[in-house]
C-alpha positions as CSV (number, residue, x, y, z in Angstrom):
1,M,12.5,7.9,1.6
2,D,10.8,8.4,4.9
3,T,9.8,5.8,7.7
4,I,6.6,5.5,6.6
5,E,7.3,4.6,3.2
6,Q,10.6,2.8,4.3
7,E,7.4,1.0,6.6
8,F,5.2,0.4,4.1
9,F,7.4,-1.5,1.4
10,N,8.5,-3.5,4.3
11,L,4.8,-4.3,4.6
12,F,4.6,-5.2,0.7
13,K,7.2,-6.9,0.4
14,E,5.9,-9.8,2.5
15,F,3.2,-9.9,0.1
16,A,4.9,-9.5,-3.4
17,R,4.8,-12.7,-4.6
18,K,7.8,-11.6,-7.6
19,N,9.9,-8.6,-8.3
20,K,10.5,-7.2,-4.9
21,S,14.4,-5.8,-5.4
22,D,12.5,-3.6,-8.4
23,I,9.0,-2.6,-5.9
24,T,8.8,1.1,-6.0
25,L,5.7,3.0,-5.9
26,E,4.9,2.9,-9.5
27,S,5.1,-0.6,-9.5
28,R,2.0,-2.1,-10.9
29,F,-0.5,-4.9,-8.6
30,K,-0.7,-7.2,-11.3
31,E,3.1,-7.5,-12.1
32,L,4.3,-7.7,-8.7
33,G,1.6,-11.3,-7.9
34,I,-1.1,-9.3,-6.2
35,D,-4.1,-11.2,-7.6
36,S,-7.2,-9.0,-5.5
37,L,-7.2,-11.3,-2.6
38,S,-3.5,-10.4,-1.8
39,L,-5.1,-6.3,-2.3
40,T,-7.3,-7.0,0.7
41,E,-5.3,-8.8,2.7
42,L,-2.9,-6.2,2.3
43,I,-5.4,-3.6,2.4
44,L,-6.0,-4.8,6.2
45,A,-2.6,-5.0,6.6
46,C,-1.8,-1.1,6.0
47,E,-4.9,-0.9,8.7
48,D,-3.5,-3.0,11.5
49,K,-0.1,-1.2,10.8
50,F,-0.8,2.6,10.6
51,N,-3.9,2.5,12.8
52,V,-6.0,3.9,9.7
53,L,-9.3,2.7,8.1
54,I,-10.1,2.3,4.3
55,E,-13.8,1.5,3.7
56,A,-14.4,-2.1,1.5
57,D,-16.1,0.8,-1.4
58,D,-13.5,3.4,-1.2
59,E,-11.7,4.2,-4.3
60,V,-9.0,2.7,-3.1
61,L,-10.0,-1.2,-4.2
62,A,-11.8,0.0,-7.1
63,E,-8.6,1.9,-8.4
64,A,-5.7,0.2,-7.2
65,V,-2.9,-0.4,-9.9
66,V,-0.4,0.7,-8.7
67,L,1.1,0.6,-5.4
68,K,1.7,4.8,-4.8
69,T,-2.5,4.9,-5.3
70,L,-2.7,2.5,-2.1
71,Y,0.0,4.3,-0.2
72,D,-1.8,8.1,-0.8
73,A,-4.3,6.1,0.9
74,I,-2.5,5.3,3.8
75,V,-0.8,9.3,3.5
76,L,-4.0,11.3,3.7
77,R,-5.9,9.1,7.2
78,L,-3.1,9.1,8.8
79,G,-3.2,13.6,8.4
80,P,-1.6,16.7,7.9
81,S,1.0,16.0,11.4
82,V,2.6,12.7,9.1
83,S,6.0,13.8,6.5
84,T,6.5,12.2,3.5
85,K,9.7,13.8,2.4
Protein backbone atom coordinates (compact mmCIF):
# COMPACT_ATOMS: atom_id res chain seq x y z
CA MET A 1 0.00 0.00 0.00
CA ASP A 2 1.47 3.36 -0.98
CA THR A 3 1.70 6.37 1.31
CA ILE A 4 -1.24 8.22 -0.23
CA GLU A 5 -3.44 5.14 0.01
CA GLN A 6 -2.38 4.49 3.62
CA GLU A 7 -3.04 8.12 4.59
CA PHE A 8 -6.43 7.92 2.87
CA PHE A 9 -7.36 4.76 4.79
CA ASN A 10 -6.14 6.20 8.09
CA LEU A 11 -8.26 9.30 7.56
CA PHE A 12 -11.27 7.26 6.47
CA LYS A 13 -11.11 5.00 9.51
CA GLU A 14 -11.85 8.04 11.66
CA PHE A 15 -15.19 8.38 9.84
CA ALA A 16 -16.23 4.73 9.50
CA ARG A 17 -18.73 3.56 12.05
CA LYS A 18 -18.38 -0.18 11.56
CA ASN A 19 -16.31 -2.90 9.87
CA LYS A 20 -13.10 -0.91 10.35
CA SER A 21 -10.90 -3.98 9.95
CA ASP A 22 -12.54 -4.94 6.65
CA ILE A 23 -12.19 -1.63 4.80
CA THR A 24 -11.03 -1.85 1.17
CA LEU A 25 -11.26 0.51 -1.79
CA GLU A 26 -14.34 -1.45 -2.86
CA SER A 27 -16.10 -0.91 0.48
CA ARG A 28 -19.43 0.85 0.14
CA PHE A 29 -19.96 4.01 2.15
CA LYS A 30 -23.42 2.90 3.22
CA GLU A 31 -22.13 -0.42 4.56
CA LEU A 32 -19.54 1.47 6.61
CA GLY A 33 -22.12 3.78 8.17
CA ILE A 34 -21.20 6.82 6.06
CA ASP A 35 -24.25 8.94 5.30
CA SER A 36 -24.31 12.03 3.07
CA LEU A 37 -23.33 14.37 5.90
CA SER A 38 -20.44 12.13 6.94
CA LEU A 39 -19.36 11.86 3.29
CA THR A 40 -19.30 15.65 3.01
CA GLU A 41 -17.21 15.86 6.19
CA LEU A 42 -14.89 13.16 4.85
CA ILE A 43 -14.43 15.03 1.59
CA LEU A 44 -13.59 18.22 3.49
CA ALA A 45 -11.08 16.31 5.62
CA CYS A 46 -9.51 14.85 2.43
CA GLU A 47 -9.28 18.32 0.92
CA ASP A 48 -7.40 19.52 3.99
CA LYS A 49 -5.18 16.44 4.29
CA PHE A 50 -4.17 16.22 0.63
CA ASN A 51 -4.44 19.92 -0.27
CA VAL A 52 -6.90 19.29 -3.11
CA LEU A 53 -10.26 20.82 -4.02
CA ILE A 54 -13.33 18.73 -4.69
CA GLU A 55 -16.19 21.01 -5.76
CA ALA A 56 -19.64 20.61 -4.22
CA ASP A 57 -21.09 19.85 -7.65
CA ASP A 58 -18.29 17.41 -8.48
CA GLU A 59 -19.23 13.93 -9.68
CA VAL A 60 -17.55 12.51 -6.58
CA LEU A 61 -20.45 13.65 -4.45
CA ALA A 62 -23.06 12.31 -6.86
CA GLU A 63 -21.37 9.02 -7.67
CA ALA A 64 -19.51 8.18 -4.47
CA VAL A 65 -20.75 4.71 -3.63
CA VAL A 66 -17.42 3.06 -2.88
CA LEU A 67 -14.19 4.38 -1.36
CA LYS A 68 -12.35 4.00 -4.67
CA THR A 69 -14.43 6.83 -6.19
CA LEU A 70 -13.16 9.32 -3.62
CA TYR A 71 -9.63 7.89 -3.59
CA ASP A 72 -9.36 8.13 -7.40
CA ALA A 73 -10.63 11.72 -7.31
CA ILE A 74 -7.91 12.64 -4.81
CA VAL A 75 -5.16 10.93 -6.82
CA LEU A 76 -6.39 12.63 -10.00
CA ARG A 77 -6.21 16.04 -8.33
CA LEU A 78 -2.78 15.34 -6.88
CA GLY A 79 -1.47 14.95 -10.41
CA PRO A 80 0.76 12.57 -12.34
CA SER A 81 3.77 13.05 -10.09
CA VAL A 82 2.05 11.05 -7.32
CA SER A 83 2.71 7.32 -7.37
CA THR A 84 -0.16 5.02 -6.44
CA LYS A 85 1.75 1.77 -6.85
